[in-house]
N, C-alpha and C positions, 0 to 999 in steps of 0.2 A: 507214139511211143515215148518221144522225148518229153512230152508234157507229163505223161504218167510218171516217168523217172524223176522229173522235177518235183512233182507232188510228193513222191516218196521221200526224197531228201529234204524237201522244204518244210514238210509237216513236222509238228512236234510229237514227242512221245505221249502216249495217252495216259500212262500211270505215273511214271517217273520222268520229270522234265530232263531234257538233254543235258542241261548244265549240272543238275544234281547227279545224273548218271556219270558224267565226266568226273565229278568230284569223288564219287564212290569208287570208280575204277582207279583214279589217281591215288586215293588213300590205300587201296588194295595193293597197288604197286609199291608204295613207300613202306608199308608195314611188312610186306613179304620180302622186300629188299633188305630190311634190317635183319630178319632171320636168315635169309639167303647169304648175306655178307658174312655172317658168322660161320656158316658152313663153307663158304668160299675160302675164307682165311684159314680154315682147318684143312684145306685141300681135299674136301669130300667130293664124290662124283656128281652130286646134285648141288649146285651152288646158286649164285645170284639169279641168273636168268631162269633156271628151272623153277625156283621158288616163286618168282614173280609171275611166270606163266601160269602156274597152278592157281595162284591167288586170283589173278585177273580172270581166268576161265571160270572159277567158282563164282566170282562176283557177277560175271556176265550171265551165267546160268540163272542166277536169282533175278537179275534185271529182265532178262528175256522171259522168264517164267511169269513175272509180274505183268509184263506187257501182254503175254499170251492169255493170261487170266482175264484181261479186259476185252478180249475179242469175243464176238458172238458166235458160239459154236452150237447154238440151239437152245432149247429150254434148260432151265436150271437142273432138271433131273438128268440131262444128258451131259452136262459139263463135268469134267474131271480135272480140276486143277488143285493139287494138294501140295503145299510147300514142303511137306515131309518127303515127298517123292523127289523133289529137287535135291534135298539134302542127301537122301540115300543114293541118288545117281552120282553126285559129286564125290561122296565118300567112297563108293565102289570104284569109280574111275581113278581117284587119287591113290587108293589102296593098291590098285594094279601097278601104277607107276612106282609107288614106294617099294613094292615087292621087287621090282626090277633093279633097284639100287642095293637091296639087301642080298648078299651072296655069301657063300661059304668058301673059305680059303684055308686049306690045310686043317680042316676040321673046326675052324673058327668062323662063327657068324660075324659078319662085318656090316657096318653102315646102317644099323637099326635106328640109331638116333637121327640120321639123315632121312630115312624113310618116315620116321615119326614127324620130323619137322616139315616134310612135304605134306603129310596128312593135315598137320596143323595149319599150314598155309591155305589149304582148301577151306578150312573152317574160318580162317581170317577173311578170305574172299567172300564166303557166304555171309558173314557178318556185315561186311562192307556193302554188299549188294542189297541186304535187307535194311540198310540204314542204321545199323548198330555199330557205327564206326568207333565210338568210345569203347565199347566192349571189345572190339577187335584190337584196338590200340592197347587196352589193358592186358589182353592175352599176349600181345607181342612183347610187352615189357616183361611180363612174367616169364615167358619163354626165353628171352635173351638173358635174363638174370639166371635162370636155371642153367642154360647152356654155359655161360661164362663162370658163374660162381661154383657150380658143381664140378666143373672141370678142374678148378683149383683145389677143391676138396679132394677129388680123386687123386690128384697129383700128390697132395700131402699124405694121403693114405697109401699111396703106392699102387693104386688099383687102376690108374688111368690107361695103361697100355696092356692090360690083361686081355 
C-alpha cells in the first residue's frame, strides 16, 4: 500500500507537468485576487477569498480534465472528453454561486456586479488551466479598469447608488 501511494505522489502528471500546473494555479490565484480585492474593498459579500477559490477551482477542472483525457477509457469511439463540457460545468457551478450573492432588498436587486465578477473569475481560471494565461491576464486588466473607471463615471453621473 505504501509503495503504491509513493508511486502516486512520486509520478509526474501525464499531460501537464506538475511545475506548469503549479504556475497555472498560481496565476489563477493572482488574477482572481486582483478582481476579488476590488470587490473586497467595496465591502461586497463575495470578496478576495471567494474569487480566488472560484478561479482556482475552474483552473483545476481544466487541469484534471486534461489529465483524464489522457487516461485509457477504451477505444476512441467510447471516449468522451469534450473541453466544452468542462466549460459548461464550471459556468453552471459558478452561476449557482453568483446567484447566491445576488439578492433583493426592499425591491432592489443588489450585488449583480459581484455575481458577474465571480462568473468572470471562473473564466479566468478556465483560461489559466488551459494555458491561456496571457488572455486571462488581459481579461483581468479589462475587468479591473471597468470596475474602477466606470464606478467613477457612475459617481459623476449620480447613478452609482441607485
